[in-house]
GUFI-524283 format. One record per atom (N, C-alpha, C, CB): residue number from 1; atom name; x, y, z. Coordinates in nm, 4 decimals. Glycine has a CB too. Example, Ala and Ser with C-alpha at 12.3 -4.5 7.8 and 13.67 -1.06 7.14 Angstrom:
KOLFI rolo gudren       xx       yy       zz
KOLFI    1      N   1.3190  -0.5690   0.7800
KOLFI    1     CA   1.2300  -0.4500   0.7800
KOLFI    1      C   1.3200  -0.3300   0.7800
KOLFI    1     CB   1.1308  -0.4473   0.9046
KOLFI    2      N   1.2850  -0.2250   0.7080
KOLFI    2     CA   1.3670  -0.1060   0.7140
KOLFI    2      C   1.2900   0.0030   0.7870
KOLFI    2     CB   1.4084  -0.0598   0.5725
end
This chain:
KOLFI rolo gudren       xx       yy       zz
KOLFI    1      N   1.4588   3.9002  23.2736
KOLFI    1     CA   1.4684   4.0408  23.3037
KOLFI    1      C   1.6026   4.0973  23.2578
KOLFI    1     CB   1.4489   4.0640  23.4525
KOLFI    2      N   1.7118   4.0260  23.2809
KOLFI    2     CA   1.8428   4.0748  23.2401
KOLFI    2      C   1.8713   4.0538  23.0918
KOLFI    2     CB   1.9489   4.0076  23.3212
KOLFI    3      N   1.7880   3.9758  23.0218
KOLFI    3     CA   1.8108   3.9483  22.8804
KOLFI    3      C   1.8017   4.0747  22.7962
KOLFI    3     CB   1.7110   3.8456  22.8304
KOLFI    4      N   1.7284   4.1741  22.8410
KOLFI    4     CA   1.7147   4.2993  22.7666
KOLFI    4      C   1.8268   4.3975  22.7965
KOLFI    4     CB   1.5818   4.3635  22.7979
KOLFI    5      N   1.9168   4.3628  22.8832
KOLFI    5     CA   2.0247   4.4531  22.9236
KOLFI    5      C   2.1598   4.3859  22.9027
KOLFI    5     CB   2.0080   4.4957  23.0711
KOLFI    6      N   2.2061   4.3725  22.7766
KOLFI    6     CA   2.3307   4.2992  22.7527
KOLFI    6      C   2.4540   4.3672  22.8126
KOLFI    6     CB   2.3509   4.2816  22.6047
KOLFI    7      N   2.4532   4.5003  22.8214
KOLFI    7     CA   2.5705   4.5673  22.8764
KOLFI    7      C   2.5840   4.5427  23.0256
KOLFI    7     CB   2.5636   4.7164  22.8490
KOLFI    8      N   2.4709   4.5326  23.0934
KOLFI    8     CA   2.4750   4.5041  23.2355
KOLFI    8      C   2.5300   4.3636  23.2593
KOLFI    8     CB   2.3353   4.5189  23.2975
KOLFI    9      N   2.4884   4.2697  23.1771
KOLFI    9     CA   2.5395   4.1335  23.1906
KOLFI    9      C   2.6894   4.1317  23.1612
KOLFI    9     CB   2.4640   4.0367  23.0957
KOLFI   10      N   2.7316   4.2050  23.0590
KOLFI   10     CA   2.8737   4.2122  23.0256
KOLFI   10      C   2.9535   4.2713  23.1411
KOLFI   10     CB   2.8949   4.2955  22.8986
KOLFI   11      N   2.9023   4.3772  23.2000
KOLFI   11     CA   2.9702   4.4378  23.3148
KOLFI   11      C   2.9773   4.3412  23.4326
KOLFI   11     CB   2.8988   4.5664  23.3570
KOLFI   12      N   2.8688   4.2688  23.4559
KOLFI   12     CA   2.8670   4.1743  23.5664
KOLFI   12      C   2.9660   4.0603  23.5416
KOLFI   12     CB   2.7255   4.1188  23.5869
KOLFI   13      N   2.9707   4.0112  23.4179
KOLFI   13     CA   3.0655   3.9043  23.3856
KOLFI   13      C   3.2090   3.9521  23.4016
KOLFI   13     CB   3.0428   3.8535  23.2427
KOLFI   14      N   3.2352   4.0711  23.3534
KOLFI   14     CA   3.3701   4.1253  23.3606
KOLFI   14      C   3.4139   4.1439  23.5055
KOLFI   14     CB   3.3781   4.2579  23.2855
KOLFI   15      N   3.3280   4.2027  23.5862
KOLFI   15     CA   3.3630   4.2232  23.7277
KOLFI   15      C   3.3735   4.0905  23.8018
KOLFI   15     CB   3.2589   4.3131  23.7963
KOLFI   16      N   3.2822   3.9981  23.7718
KOLFI   16     CA   3.2872   3.8670  23.8384
KOLFI   16      C   3.4181   3.7959  23.8070
KOLFI   16     CB   3.1677   3.7791  23.7952
KOLFI   17      N   3.4557   3.7955  23.6811
KOLFI   17     CA   3.5806   3.7314  23.6417
KOLFI   17      C   3.7015   3.7985  23.7038
KOLFI   17     CB   3.5940   3.7316  23.4917
KOLFI   18      N   3.7008   3.9311  23.7028
KOLFI   18     CA   3.8138   4.0043  23.7598
KOLFI   18      C   3.8317   3.9790  23.9079
KOLFI   18     CB   3.7967   4.1510  23.7364
KOLFI   19      N   3.7219   3.9874  23.9809
KOLFI   19     CA   3.7315   3.9669  24.1254
KOLFI   19      C   3.7604   3.8210  24.1605
KOLFI   19     CB   3.6028   4.0118  24.1933
KOLFI   20      N   3.7095   3.7288  24.0797
KOLFI   20     CA   3.7405   3.5870  24.1031
KOLFI   20      C   3.8899   3.5615  24.0848
KOLFI   20     CB   3.6587   3.4966  24.0075
KOLFI   21      N   3.9490   3.6227  23.9835
KOLFI   21     CA   4.0926   3.6081  23.9619
KOLFI   21      C   4.1742   3.6679  24.0754
KOLFI   21     CB   4.1321   3.6728  23.8312
KOLFI   22      N   4.1310   3.7844  24.1228
KOLFI   22     CA   4.2016   3.8472  24.2340
KOLFI   22      C   4.1933   3.7617  24.3603
KOLFI   22     CB   4.1445   3.9862  24.2611
KOLFI   23      N   4.0761   3.7079  24.3873
KOLFI   23     CA   4.0588   3.6234  24.5052
KOLFI   23      C   4.1394   3.4943  24.4925
KOLFI   23     CB   3.9105   3.5911  24.5264
KOLFI   24      N   4.1379   3.4376  24.3734
KOLFI   24     CA   4.2139   3.3140  24.3513
KOLFI   24      C   4.3628   3.3332  24.3735
KOLFI   24     CB   4.1901   3.2624  24.2110
KOLFI   25      N   4.4173   3.4425  24.3212
KOLFI   25     CA   4.5604   3.4663  24.3404
KOLFI   25      C   4.5938   3.5034  24.4841
KOLFI   25     CB   4.6079   3.5759  24.2473
KOLFI   26      N   4.5031   3.5713  24.5514
KOLFI   26     CA   4.5272   3.6033  24.6925
KOLFI   26      C   4.5355   3.4750  24.7746
KOLFI   26     CB   4.4157   3.6956  24.7477
KOLFI   27      N   4.4522   3.3775  24.7412
KOLFI   27     CA   4.4562   3.2491  24.8127
KOLFI   27      C   4.5776   3.1656  24.7727
KOLFI   27     CB   4.3281   3.1699  24.7862
KOLFI   28      N   4.6208   3.1755  24.6485
KOLFI   28     CA   4.7295   3.0904  24.5995
KOLFI   28      C   4.8688   3.1480  24.6246
KOLFI   28     CB   4.7118   3.0666  24.4525
KOLFI   29      N   4.8770   3.2770  24.6512
KOLFI   29     CA   5.0074   3.3433  24.6601
KOLFI   29      C   5.1013   3.2837  24.7655
KOLFI   29     CB   4.9868   3.4883  24.6899
KOLFI   30      N   5.0535   3.2499  24.8870
KOLFI   30     CA   5.1469   3.1935  24.9853
KOLFI   30      C   5.2098   3.0613  24.9401
KOLFI   30     CB   5.0754   3.1724  25.1167
KOLFI   31      N   5.1449   2.9907  24.8494
KOLFI   31     CA   5.2003   2.8653  24.7988
KOLFI   31      C   5.2894   2.8889  24.6768
KOLFI   31     CB   5.0876   2.7682  24.7633
KOLFI   32      N   5.2669   3.0008  24.6084
KOLFI   32     CA   5.3410   3.0303  24.4864
KOLFI   32      C   5.4784   3.0910  24.5145
KOLFI   32     CB   5.2607   3.1241  24.3994
KOLFI   33      N   5.4898   3.1696  24.6203
KOLFI   33     CA   5.6174   3.2371  24.6508
KOLFI   33      C   5.7299   3.1374  24.6798
KOLFI   33     CB   5.5999   3.3309  24.7708
KOLFI   34      N   5.7108   3.0371  24.7667
KOLFI   34     CA   5.8200   2.9404  24.7875
KOLFI   34      C   5.8539   2.8627  24.6604
KOLFI   34     CB   5.7825   2.8425  24.8985
KOLFI   35      N   5.7526   2.8299  24.5814
KOLFI   35     CA   5.7760   2.7583  24.4558
KOLFI   35      C   5.8624   2.8415  24.3617
KOLFI   35     CB   5.6425   2.7231  24.3881
KOLFI   36      N   5.8321   2.9693  24.3534
KOLFI   36     CA   5.9095   3.0581  24.2673
KOLFI   36      C   6.0528   3.0718  24.3175
KOLFI   36     CB   5.8431   3.1956  24.2591
KOLFI   37      N   6.0706   3.0808  24.4489
KOLFI   37     CA   6.2054   3.0897  24.5052
KOLFI   37      C   6.2867   2.9641  24.4747
KOLFI   37     CB   6.1984   3.1122  24.6567
KOLFI   38      N   6.2242   2.8483  24.4872
KOLFI   38     CA   6.2940   2.7223  24.4580
KOLFI   38      C   6.3314   2.7171  24.3106
KOLFI   38     CB   6.2061   2.5999  24.4958
KOLFI   39      N   6.2404   2.7571  24.2242
KOLFI   39     CA   6.2690   2.7540  24.0811
KOLFI   39      C   6.3781   2.8535  24.0419
KOLFI   39     CB   6.1427   2.7829  24.0024
KOLFI   40      N   6.3840   2.9672  24.1109
KOLFI   40     CA   6.4795   3.0717  24.0746
KOLFI   40      C   6.6196   3.0486  24.1280
KOLFI   40     CB   6.4304   3.2030  24.1233
KOLFI   41      N   6.6341   2.9683  24.2326
KOLFI   41     CA   6.7680   2.9463  24.2869
KOLFI   41      C   6.8352   2.8310  24.2125
KOLFI   41     CB   6.7617   2.9168  24.4393
KOLFI   42      N   6.9550   2.8539  24.1693
KOLFI   42     CA   7.0255   2.7568  24.0853
KOLFI   42      C   7.0964   2.6500  24.1668
KOLFI   42     CB   7.1256   2.8276  23.9973
KOLFI   43      N   7.1167   2.6756  24.2959
KOLFI   43     CA   7.2000   2.5839  24.3740
KOLFI   43      C   7.1212   2.4922  24.4678
KOLFI   43     CB   7.2984   2.6629  24.4544
KOLFI   44      N   6.9888   2.4867  24.4565
KOLFI   44     CA   6.9130   2.3953  24.5424
KOLFI   44      C   6.8595   2.2802  24.4595
KOLFI   44     CB   6.7971   2.4690  24.6137
KOLFI   45      N   6.8419   2.1710  24.5265
KOLFI   45     CA   6.7781   2.0610  24.4566
KOLFI   45      C   6.6279   2.0883  24.4575
KOLFI   45     CB   6.8126   1.9222  24.5228
KOLFI   46      N   6.5627   2.0535  24.3521
KOLFI   46     CA   6.4217   2.0882  24.3371
KOLFI   46      C   6.3324   1.9950  24.4181
KOLFI   46     CB   6.3817   2.0841  24.1903
KOLFI   47      N   6.3600   1.8669  24.4176
KOLFI   47     CA   6.2750   1.7708  24.4868
KOLFI   47      C   6.2959   1.7837  24.6375
KOLFI   47     CB   6.3050   1.6261  24.4394
KOLFI   48      N   6.1874   1.8054  24.7101
KOLFI   48     CA   6.1941   1.8107  24.8555
KOLFI   48      C   6.2384   1.9424  24.9133
KOLFI   48     CB   6.2838   1.7071  24.9031
KOLFI   49      N   6.2482   2.0465  24.8331
KOLFI   49     CA   6.2964   2.1730  24.8880
KOLFI   49      C   6.1855   2.2769  24.9045
KOLFI   49     CB   6.4048   2.2289  24.7992
KOLFI   50      N   6.0605   2.2411  24.8761
KOLFI   50     CA   5.9506   2.3375  24.8863
KOLFI   50      C   5.9208   2.3740  25.0318
KOLFI   50     CB   5.8247   2.2810  24.8202
KOLFI   51      N   5.8952   2.2756  25.1158
KOLFI   51     CA   5.8584   2.3036  25.2550
KOLFI   51      C   5.9726   2.3662  25.3351
KOLFI   51     CB   5.8136   2.1758  25.3228
KOLFI   52      N   6.0974   2.3232  25.3172
KOLFI   52     CA   6.2044   2.3966  25.3852
KOLFI   52      C   6.2118   2.5436  25.3416
KOLFI   52     CB   6.3380   2.3286  25.3589
KOLFI   53      N   6.1850   2.5703  25.2144
KOLFI   53     CA   6.1846   2.7088  25.1656
KOLFI   53      C   6.0690   2.7869  25.2273
KOLFI   53     CB   6.1750   2.7121  25.0113
KOLFI   54      N   5.9534   2.7259  25.2375
KOLFI   54     CA   5.8372   2.7891  25.3001
KOLFI   54      C   5.8673   2.8257  25.4449
KOLFI   54     CB   5.7148   2.6962  25.2933
KOLFI   55      N   5.9253   2.7330  25.5184
KOLFI   55     CA   5.9598   2.7570  25.6586
KOLFI   55      C   6.0667   2.8649  25.6705
KOLFI   55     CB   6.0081   2.6274  25.7251
KOLFI   56      N   6.1661   2.8623  25.5819
KOLFI   56     CA   6.2722   2.9635  25.5843
KOLFI   56      C   6.2164   3.1034  25.5612
KOLFI   56     CB   6.3782   2.9318  25.4787
KOLFI   57      N   6.1262   3.1173  25.4662
KOLFI   57     CA   6.0670   3.2490  25.4377
KOLFI   57      C   5.9924   3.3010  25.5598
KOLFI   57     CB   5.9712   3.2412  25.3161
KOLFI   58      N   5.9121   3.2169  25.6215
KOLFI   58     CA   5.8333   3.2598  25.7373
KOLFI   58      C   5.9237   3.2945  25.8550
KOLFI   58     CB   5.7336   3.1504  25.7781
KOLFI   59      N   6.0297   3.2150  25.8794
KOLFI   59     CA   6.1208   3.2426  25.9918
KOLFI   59      C   6.2014   3.3706  25.9695
KOLFI   59     CB   6.2164   3.1244  26.0127
KOLFI   60      N   6.2515   3.3894  25.8473
KOLFI   60     CA   6.3400   3.5035  25.8221
KOLFI   60      C   6.2652   3.6343  25.7991
KOLFI   60     CB   6.4268   3.4748  25.7030
KOLFI   61      N   6.1535   3.6285  25.7296
KOLFI   61     CA   6.0861   3.7527  25.6904
KOLFI   61      C   5.9439   3.7656  25.7420
KOLFI   61     CB   6.0845   3.7635  25.5424
KOLFI   62      N   5.8922   3.6638  25.8065
KOLFI   62     CA   5.7568   3.6698  25.8602
KOLFI   62      C   5.6535   3.6179  25.7619
KOLFI   62     CB   5.7229   3.8112  25.8994
KOLFI   63      N   5.5329   3.5905  25.8105
KOLFI   63     CA   5.4294   3.5318  25.7256
KOLFI   63      C   5.3836   3.6226  25.6113
KOLFI   63     CB   5.3115   3.4955  25.8097
KOLFI   64      N   5.3920   3.7537  25.6303
KOLFI   64     CA   5.3494   3.8442  25.5222
KOLFI   64      C   5.4416   3.8366  25.4008
KOLFI   64     CB   5.3442   3.9880  25.5732
KOLFI   65      N   5.5607   3.7827  25.4193
KOLFI   65     CA   5.6525   3.7670  25.3056
KOLFI   65      C   5.5999   3.6665  25.2043
KOLFI   65     CB   5.7903   3.7234  25.3543
KOLFI   66      N   5.5077   3.5819  25.2472
KOLFI   66     CA   5.4474   3.4865  25.1536
KOLFI   66      C   5.3561   3.5563  25.0528
KOLFI   66     CB   5.3683   3.3803  25.2302
KOLFI   67      N   5.3286   3.6840  25.0756
KOLFI   67     CA   5.2468   3.7626  24.9829
KOLFI   67      C   5.3318   3.8604  24.9018
KOLFI   67     CB   5.1387   3.8388  25.0596
KOLFI   68      N   5.4606   3.8339  24.8909
KOLFI   68     CA   5.5492   3.9186  24.8122
KOLFI   68      C   5.5041   3.9173  24.6665
KOLFI   68     CB   5.6964   3.8717  24.8248
KOLFI   69      N   5.4830   4.0362  24.6113
KOLFI   69     CA   5.4421   4.0468  24.4709
KOLFI   69      C   5.2929   4.0357  24.4489
KOLFI   69     CB   5.5099   3.9422  24.3913
KOLFI   70      N   5.2136   4.0445  24.5562
KOLFI   70     CA   5.0691   4.0278  24.5416
KOLFI   70      C   5.0050   4.1408  24.4616
KOLFI   70     CB   5.0042   4.0191  24.6780
KOLFI   71      N   5.0470   4.2638  24.4838
KOLFI   71     CA   4.9825   4.3779  24.4165
KOLFI   71      C   4.9953   4.3682  24.2646
KOLFI   71     CB   5.0438   4.5099  24.4652
KOLFI   72      N   5.1159   4.3491  24.2090
KOLFI   72     CA   5.1221   4.3366  24.0627
KOLFI   72      C   5.0505   4.2118  24.0112
KOLFI   72     CB   5.2669   4.3340  24.0172
KOLFI   73      N   5.0485   4.1077  24.0927
KOLFI   73     CA   4.9819   3.9844  24.0492
KOLFI   73      C   4.8315   4.0030  24.0393
KOLFI   73     CB   5.0135   3.8701  24.1451
KOLFI   74      N   4.7699   4.0666  24.1392
KOLFI   74     CA   4.6256   4.0861  24.1297
KOLFI   74      C   4.5894   4.1966  24.0313
KOLFI   74     CB   4.5683   4.1182  24.2665
KOLFI   75      N   4.6829   4.2906  24.0097
KOLFI   75     CA   4.6583   4.3920  23.9059
KOLFI   75      C   4.6560   4.3263  23.7674
KOLFI   75     CB   4.7673   4.5036  23.9110
KOLFI   76      N   4.7346   4.2240  23.7477
KOLFI   76     CA   4.7347   4.1494  23.6217
KOLFI   76      C   4.6175   4.0526  23.6161
KOLFI   76     CB   4.8668   4.0733  23.6042
KOLFI   77      N   4.5795   3.9971  23.7294
KOLFI   77     CA   4.4744   3.8953  23.7331
KOLFI   77      C   4.3378   3.9523  23.6993
KOLFI   77     CB   4.4698   3.8304  23.8693
KOLFI   78      N   4.3119   4.0777  23.7383
KOLFI   78     CA   4.1786   4.1324  23.7134
KOLFI   78      C   4.1463   4.1376  23.5643
KOLFI   78     CB   4.1673   4.2719  23.7736
KOLFI   79      N   4.2255   4.2044  23.4809
KOLFI   79     CA   4.1873   4.2088  23.3392
KOLFI   79      C   4.1968   4.0730  23.2698
KOLFI   79     CB   4.2743   4.3080  23.2664
KOLFI   80      N   4.2926   3.9919  23.3086
KOLFI   80     CA   4.3080   3.8614  23.2435
KOLFI   80      C   4.1868   3.7721  23.2701
KOLFI   80     CB   4.4363   3.7920  23.2922
KOLFI   81      N   4.1434   3.7649  23.3952
KOLFI   81     CA   4.0299   3.6796  23.4284
KOLFI   81      C   3.8970   3.7414  23.3866
KOLFI   81     CB   4.0285   3.6512  23.5768
KOLFI   82      N   3.8897   3.8737  23.3842
KOLFI   82     CA   3.7687   3.9388  23.3328
KOLFI   82      C   3.7499   3.9035  23.1857
KOLFI   82     CB   3.7766   4.0929  23.3510
KOLFI   83      N   3.8563   3.9095  23.1082
KOLFI   83     CA   3.8486   3.8741  22.9665
KOLFI   83      C   3.8177   3.7255  22.9488
KOLFI   83     CB   3.9799   3.9095  22.8953
KOLFI   84      N   3.8726   3.6427  23.0343
KOLFI   84     CA   3.8461   3.4988  23.0271
KOLFI   84      C   3.6977   3.4694  23.0510
KOLFI   84     CB   3.9326   3.4229  23.1299
KOLFI   85      N   3.6413   3.5238  23.1579
KOLFI   85     CA   3.5004   3.5013  23.1866
KOLFI   85      C   3.4133   3.5527  23.0727
KOLFI   85     CB   3.4610   3.5688  23.3183
KOLFI   86      N   3.4434   3.6718  23.0245
KOLFI   86     CA   3.3652   3.7311  22.9167
KOLFI   86      C   3.3755   3.6471  22.7898
KOLFI   86     CB   3.4118   3.8746  22.8893
KOLFI   87      N   3.4946   3.6034  22.7554
KOLFI   87     CA   3.5136   3.5218  22.6360
KOLFI   87      C   3.4416   3.3890  22.6434
KOLFI   87     CB   3.6593   3.4980  22.6132
KOLFI   88      N   3.4458   3.3244  22.7579
KOLFI   88     CA   3.3781   3.1959  22.7731
KOLFI   88      C   3.2267   3.2143  22.7614
KOLFI   88     CB   3.4143   3.1310  22.9086
KOLFI   89      N   3.1732   3.3135  22.8272
KOLFI   89     CA   3.0282   3.3346  22.8231
KOLFI   89      C   2.9812   3.3776  22.6849
KOLFI   89     CB   2.9872   3.4388  22.9260
KOLFI   90      N   3.0563   3.4632  22.6187
KOLFI   90     CA   3.0189   3.5038  22.4827
KOLFI   90      C   3.0322   3.3862  22.3865
KOLFI   90     CB   3.1065   3.6219  22.4351
KOLFI   91      N   3.1326   3.3046  22.4053
KOLFI   91     CA   3.1477   3.1850  22.3235
KOLFI   91      C   3.0316   3.0889  22.3440
KOLFI   91     CB   3.2791   3.1155  22.3554
KOLFI   92      N   2.9895   3.0735  22.4681
KOLFI   92     CA   2.8733   2.9878  22.4963
KOLFI   92      C   2.7492   3.0407  22.4260
KOLFI   92     CB   2.8480   2.9786  22.6480
KOLFI   93      N   2.7301   3.1726  22.4285
KOLFI   93     CA   2.6126   3.2308  22.3626
KOLFI   93      C   2.6179   3.2083  22.2114
KOLFI   93     CB   2.6028   3.3815  22.3932
KOLFI   94      N   2.7359   3.2243  22.1537
KOLFI   94     CA   2.7500   3.2001  22.0092
KOLFI   94      C   2.7206   3.0539  21.9742
KOLFI   94     CB   2.8919   3.2378  21.9622
KOLFI   95      N   2.7741   2.9627  22.0502
KOLFI   95     CA   2.7482   2.8220  22.0250
KOLFI   95      C   2.6005   2.7895  22.0442
KOLFI   95     CB   2.8339   2.7352  22.1166
KOLFI   96      N   2.5392   2.8435  22.1471
KOLFI   96     CA   2.3978   2.8175  22.1703
KOLFI   96      C   2.3102   2.8732  22.0584
KOLFI   96     CB   2.3554   2.8767  22.3031
KOLFI   97      N   2.3533   2.9834  21.9992
KOLFI   97     CA   2.2733   3.0475  21.8948
KOLFI   97      C   2.2942   2.9823  21.7580
KOLFI   97     CB   2.3073   3.1955  21.8868
KOLFI   98      N   2.4190   2.9482  21.7242
KOLFI   98     CA   2.4485   2.9049  21.5892
KOLFI   98      C   2.4807   2.7557  21.5745
KOLFI   98     CB   2.5616   2.9838  21.5380
KOLFI   99      N   2.5402   2.6958  21.6732
KOLFI   99     CA   2.5822   2.5570  21.6608
KOLFI   99      C   2.4765   2.4623  21.7164
KOLFI   99     CB   2.7151   2.5354  21.7323
KOLFI  100      N   2.4247   2.4922  21.8352
KOLFI  100     CA   2.3212   2.4087  21.8976
KOLFI  100      C   2.1949   2.4907  21.9189
KOLFI  100     CB   2.3710   2.3501  22.0325
KOLFI  101      N   2.1231   2.5219  21.8108
KOLFI  101     CA   2.0034   2.6076  21.8275
KOLFI  101      C   1.8893   2.5411  21.8997
KOLFI  101     CB   1.9546   2.6529  21.6946
end
């Protein structure tokens, strides 16, 4: 039924990829913020400093601080992952049509 509506499939792939990227970054952000802080500070040792940094952020700024930078990250994630999903699916269709008929 959807084979006759390629634009609808394209829209669905694009939205699926975009929202999947947004959801993925929303779940990963609390783990990414302490990692970024450790990498950005020049005076800490890298090994073993992740969990102390995580605890410090939560104690000093609260748990919502673990989502610092979420808005620009998900704004970037939507088009990037939408294009990724679309490219993979279109590539699969090309391979199915021309390489493995």
